[in-house]
N, C-alpha and C positions, 0 to 999 in steps of 0.2 A: 464184911459187909460195908458197903461204902457209907460214909456219914454225909455225904453231900446232900444239900438241900434239893428237893425236887425242882427241876428246871422249868417244868410247867409248860414245856413246848414238846410238840410231838416231833418225831424224827423228821428231818428235812426230806422233801421228796427228791427223787432223783433228778439230775439235770436242772438243779435249781440255780445254776450259775456257776462260773469258775470261782473258786475260793481264793481268798487272798493268801500267797504263800508266806510262810514264817520264816524270817530269815534274821530274827532277833535273838541275841543272846540272853535266855532267861536264868542265867547263874545268878546274876546280881540281885534280882528281887528278893532273893532269900537271904540276903545279907540284913541283919538287924539294923546296921547303920543307915541302910537306904530308907527315906520316908516313904509312907505308904502311897502318897500320889504318885511318886516316881516309879514305885514298884508296879502299879496297875495302869494309872491313866497315861503317863508319859510313854510308857514303853508301847501301849497299844496305840497311842497318838503316832508313834514314831513308825509303826509298821503301816497304819493307815495312810500316813502322810505320804509315804513312798509308792502309792498305788494310785492309779486313776479313777478307782471305783467304778470302773466300766461307764464313765460318762465324762466327756470334755468339757467339765463344768467352767473352768476359767475363761476358755474361749467364747463358750456360749453366753455366759452371763455377762461379759465384757461387751460382747456384741449388743446384747439386748440393752445394757445400761447406755451405751453409745447412742443407740437409736431413740433412747428415752429422752437423753439430753437433746438431741436434735429435734424432736417432736415438741417438747417443752418451748425450745426456742422459736420454733415457727408457730407455735400455738395451734398444733395439729395432733395433740396428744389423743384425743377422742377418736379421731379417724385411725390413728396408730394402733389404738386398742380394739379396735372393732374389726381387726381383719378376720378373715375366713379361719376357723379352727379345725383341725383334722386330728381325730383320736385324742381329743382332749388336751392337745398341746398347740401353741402357735406354729404357724407354717414355717416362720423365720427360725424357730429353734428345732431343726430336725437333725441335729447330729448325735443322736442316739446310736449307740452300737446295739443293732437287733441281734438277739440271739437266734441261733439255727434251730432251736429247739422246737418241735411241732406242738403246739398248743391248741386245745380246742377252742373254737369261736365263742365269744360270750354273747348272751342274749342282750337285744336292745343296744347294739354297739353304737347307733346313731345317736342315742341319747347320752352316750359318753362324750361325745364331740361338741356337744352344746356347752358354752360358758355358764357356770353357775351364777357368777357374780357379773352384772352387767355394768355398774357404777362403782368404782372403788374409791371415788374422791369425794370427801364431804362437801356438802354446799355451805359455804361460810356466809352467804347471805340470807339463808334461811332463818327466819325468827319465829317461826310456829311453835317449836318445842325447844328453844333455847333455854339455857340455864338463866335465872333471873339474875340481873346485876348485882344484887346484894349478896347472892351466893357465890359469886365467882372467887372472891377472896378466901371463902371457905374451902373451895374445892382445890384451888392452889395450894392452900395450906396442907390439905390432906396428901396431895401429890408430893409436897415437899417432905412431910413426915414419913411418907411410904419410902421415897428415896434415901432419906436419912436412915432408915431401918434397912434397907438394901445394902448400904455402905457399911454399916456397923456389923452386920451379919456375915460378911465375907469370911470364909473359911479357906482350908486346904483344898477342898472339892471345887472351889469357884472356877468356872471355865475349864474344868479339867479334861473335858472332851469337846470343848468348843475350840476347835483349831481351823485354819484357813480351808482344809480340805473338806471337813465336815460341813462348814458353813457354806462353801460353794456348792456342794452336793444337796443340801436342805433347801438353799435359796433357789437353785436352779429347777429343782423339782416343783416349789410353789409357784415360780414365775411361769412354768409351762402349764400348770393347772390353773393360772390365773386367779389365785386365791388372793383375799384381802392382805395388805401388808402386814397387819399384825399378827396373822395366822403364823408366819414363819418365826417370829420372835417368840410365840408362846411354845411353839413346836421345839425351838432350839433350847428352851429352858426345860421342858419335859424330857428331851432327848439326854441332855447333860445330867439331870437328875436321875434318870433311869439307868444310864450306863455306869454312873459313879456307884450308885447303890448295888447295881447287878453284879458287877465285877468285883467290888469290894466283898459282898458276900460270898463269891465263889472263891476268891482268894483266900478269905479266912476260914472257908470251910476246909480247904486243902491245907492249909498251914497248921490247923488245929488237929489234924491226924498224926499223933505222936508216933504211931506204929510205922508209918512210911519214912523212909529215908529220904534224904535231900534229892537223890537221883530220881525216885519214884515221885516225889511232888513235883519235880520239873516236868516230868513225862506227863504227869495229869494236868498240870497247867498249861502245858503246850498243846494238849488236845482240846482242852476247854477254850483256850485262846483261839484256836483255829476255828472251832464252832462259832464263837462270839463274833470274830472277825467276818465270817461268812454271812451272818446274820445282821450286819450294819443295815444293808439297804432296807431289809424288812423293818428293823426297828425305827429307822428314819420315818419310813411311811407310816407306820403306827403312830409316831408322835404327831406328824402332820394330821392324820386322821382325827386323833384326839383333840388337836388344836382347833381343827374346823369345826367340830361339834361345839367346843366351848364358845367359839365366835358366834355361830348359828347352827343349833343342831338340826334345824329343819333343812338346812342347805349344806350340811356337813358331807365329807367325802364318804360314799358308800363302799361297800366291800368290793362290789364289782369294778368301779373305779380305780380302787387300790390294786387289785388284782391285775387289771389291764396295764396299769402304769408299771407295776413290777415286770409283767410280761415284755413290755417295751425295753425295760432294763435288762432283760436276760434272765429273769428269775421266775420259774413256773410253781409258784406256791398256790396251794388250794384254797378255797374260801375258808375252810376250817382252820389252816395254819394261820391265815391272816387274822381271824377272829380271836383265835387263841394268843396270838402275839398282841393284839389290843388289850386283852384281858391281862397278860402277863406284864405289859408295861403299867397297867393301872394297878396292879398288885404290888409291884415293885415300889411305886411311890405312894402306897398306903390308900389307894383310891382317893387320893386327895390331888386333884389336878389344879387346884386354885393357884393361880400366879398372880403376881403383881402387875401393875399396869405396865404395858409395854413402852417403848420409846415412841410409838405411834400417838399414844393417848398424850404424851407430853407435847409432841409437836402439834397436835390438832388443838390442844387447849391454848397453846401459846397463840397459834394464829387466829383462833376464834376470838381471843381477848384482844390482841391488837386491832383487829378488824372492827369490833365492836366499840373500842375507844377511839378508833380512827376512822369512822366510816365515812367522814367527809373527805377524805383523801382517796385518790384514785390508786388503789392497790391491787396489784395482781396476785391474789392470794392462792390461785391455783398453780402459778407458777412457782411460788414460794413453797407451796405442798409438795410440788413434783421435785424440785430440787432438794428439799428437806429429806425426803425419802431416798433420793439418790445419795446424798451424802452420807446418810446413816447406813446404807448398804455398804459403802466404801470403808466407813469406820468398821464394821464387823468383819468384813473381808481383809482388812489390812490394820487389825486393831494393835499389833505389836508396834509397827512403825508408828500409828498415829499417837498412842500413849508415849511412845518414846520422844517423840517432838513435842508433845504438851509438856513433859518433864523438862526438856531443854529451855523451852519458852519461859516455864515458870520459875526454874531455878539456874538457868545459866548452862553453859557448856560442861561444866562440871558436875552435872545431876547425874545420878546413877539410877537407871530404871531397871527393875527387878521384875521380869516377866512373870506372870501367873502361871 
């Protein structure tokens, strides 16, 4: 009898999209000299990074970011963001690889094409519900303390599954769904936490079976790895769905929207499978989806503060906001190169940057 913990997922429906082929040597993960992170996270990242994940994320996102920069420069971002949407995605972002699988039409598909969030930029001139001036320093102190806690609690699983390919995939989905900017950062943290706990528990369950030989363990792990890699798109969408509900439960992504998005990506999951995946993610993270403040909160607080303290100056806070988000996206997409440059600037050319 297998001692594996129940996966919590129903068997995947047929024609759920092409699985990611496995061409990684899985003999090394069973060497006790290899760290657990290398055994699980890095090997899965290596396999996922070599695939397009059925979406041309790099070209799409770069095109969108270039258009955003041009729109900010011309002060026409509102007009650029108000373009007609089709099937829930921007018309300019239509490079999806549509699957040939015949899927039944969804009800109220017209509603899926309407943007949920119409204004994604905070109004820095609004004073109705602003934080009192005497409390600004307290709020900044809380942010600093939280950031210090984040830095001190970094462990071996930090950014284990946050690689350029997964960031491109998740950011592109959020961009096409026109979700608020902080949703993608929350979703990225949920996804990394879930994948780390999920793959670690599966690996430990296999490795703890003393009755199995090394070859049998490798075969079992290869089967599980194939299933996990095939479910990456579903797990990312579930993380985005949970993050959208954390941001605004009344305007969170519905199952119909998630299902239709997966269909456009070539995955014909049922509503029950999508619902079970969401519950599976929440179960893995202990039903505790509370995350720390996203970088968007720090940017918004900084811009609000400098505007209130320098309201007599002519400041284009909207342009600063848009460029800050643009730079933040670039940092997440090219984090290794960015932190390597930061290390060189801080410590000189002799600095040695150790990737996480």
